[in-house]
N, C-alpha and C positions, 0 to 999 in steps of 0.2 A: 593763383592755381586751376588747374584746370578739372573743372568737372567732370565725372562719371559719366558717359554713358550707357545708357538712357538715364536723364539729369531727374533721378527718382531716386532718395535717401527713406529707407524702412530704419525708422527708430525702433529695435526689438529691446522693448523695456520688459523687464526681466519681471517686477509683481504684476503686470497687468496682461500677461502673459503666460505666467504659470508655469505648469508642465507641458505646456503647449507649445514651448520657444523651439525648440525643438524643430517640431513641426513645421512651423509657420514660417522658420527659414531656409526650411527647406523649399515649402512648396514657393515662398517669394523667390527665390535663386532659381529656380526650374520655371516662372513665370517670366525670368529675365530682368529682374530686380540685382543692381551690382553694386551698391552701394548701402551698408549698411551701418548702422549705429548700433551698438551693446551698450543700455543705462539701465544702472541699477540703484538706486539712487539711494532708498533704504537695506539693500542687501549685503551682504557679508563679501569682504574681501573674496574669501575665499570664492563662494559660488559668483562673484563678477569674473573671478581668474577663472575659474571652470567654464564661465560661459562662453567669454571672450576664445578661450581655444577651442571650445565647441566651434565657435562662428568661425572661427581660420580653416578649422577641418574640412567646415560645409562648402564656402567659399572658392578653398583652393582650386576646383578642378573648372568655377566655373571665371577664374579669375577677377573676383568681384576684391572688391575694398570694403576690410571690417578696419570701423572707427570705434575711439572709447569715450565714452564719457564721463570723467573726470576722474581719470586714474592714471596719471601721468606713466607712476610707474611700471603696471602694465602694461602701457605701448611699446615700451624698451623693454623690459623680459622676452615677451610671448610674440616681439615682430609686428603690431598691430601697426596697421596703415597710416591711421591721423589718430589724433585727441580732438573731445570735443568739449568743452568748457563751460559750465554753468554759467551764467551771468555775478560778476565780480572776483570770478579769477582772476592771477593775474600773469597774462600771457609771458611776460620775460620767465618769469620762475618755470612755470613749463615746458620755457622753450629749452631753458636750462635740463631739464630732466631728462627730453624725449631726443631731442638733439635738434639743430637748424634745418635737418633737412625734410622734418614731419611737418605734414600739415597740420595747424591748428584755428579751429571754429572757434564762435563762442556764440550762446544766445541772446540773444538781443529781443526787447518790445518797443522800441523806440527808435526815431530818430537820433536823438542824443545819447542813446545806446549802441546802437550803431557805428557812430562817429569815433565813440571810444575807442570802441573795441577795433573797429581802423585802424587809430592812431595808438593803439597798443601793442597791434602787428600780427592782428588777426589775419588770417589769412580768407575766410571766408567769414560767413553770420547767419545765424539762422533770425529768424523775424517771426516773433509770433504776439498774437492770433490773427492770421489774417482774417481766416472766419471763426465763428463758435466750434470752440474744439467738440469734435464727438469723445472725446475720454476724458475732458475738464473742464466742464459744463459752467462751474462756478467763478470764470472771468469773465470780467465788468466790463471792460474796455477791448472791444474788434477793431482791429485796427482795419483791417478793409484794403483792398484792392489800390484806391487811391492812396494810401501811406504809401503799400510798399513799393508804387511807383515812386513816390518821392523820394522815400529812401535809396531805391536802385539808380538814381540820376544823381545822386549827392556823395557816395563811395563805390570808388572804382574796385571791390573785389565783388565777388560772388554772395549774391543776398539770395538764402533758399529761401523758400515760402512754407512756413509752417504754422497748423491750425486748422483741423478741418478740412484737411484736405479729402479728396474723396474724389472719383470717378466724375468728370464733367468739370470739375474746379483745379487743374493741376494746370491746364491749358490757359487760361486765362490768367493764373500769373505770371507766366511766360509773358505772355504780350503785353504785361504790365511792368518788365523787368528781372523780371526772377529768374536768376542762375541757373534755376531749381526747385524744385520742390521736397517737400519729406513728410512722411504719413506714419503714423501710427497707430490712432485709434481705429477707422477706417478696416486697416487690416488685419490687427488682432483682437478686435471684437467679432470679426467677420467668423462664420461657419464657414467659408468658402477661401482661406485667402490666398490661395491660388488665381482665383478668380477676378479676386479685386487690383490683384497687383498687373494681373497681364490687362485690368481694361489702363490702369493706370500708365504702364509701360508704350501702351499704343499709343494712346491720348501723348505721352509725351516724344514720343516718336514717329510719330506722322508728318504730313509734309510742314502745316501751318509748324510746325514747333519749331521744326527745326530749322526753318526759316527767324526763328529769332536764338537762336544758339550762338552765345560768343554776340551778344549785341551786348552797347551799355546800356 
């Protein structure tokens, strides 16, 4: 799959953002983010549906992509651009629901999981946590840039680096083989999400970052 440009995904976590979510999404889009994943692990189906609809409306004028985490039926129903699966979900079953042309990604946390997701037909993976997570500080095992490089060299689909991504940490991930980076806590928990997203967009769009775009 072709990773959106810039190579930055914002994970719009409904529980973490609360009533700030719409404001955060609008700020992120204005700052240049063009890849949004809506996630609601402990949220009702109705709230997730309403949030995805809102994200699609907000992103429309920017031509941004909106993915849905864990709700394949909503992708088809609302016309979202992609589906993201938590680890353990089956790609083939979800693809029967969303159709063969829809991009499907999967969360992974090790080389073994990354290889399994690839062989099951995922179009991309997130790999986490690369750094200590800002929003999930109870993670014991931090993978680091060395493991990111190892995974990126082993599987021929985009590896999206996740976990602890903040300004200054995105470019090292691209240098170590990531096809993009995903951010959540650094943006959602910031008092100025526009500023954080703008710094990340500038970081992944600079000349050095662009020289790594599309490399294996």
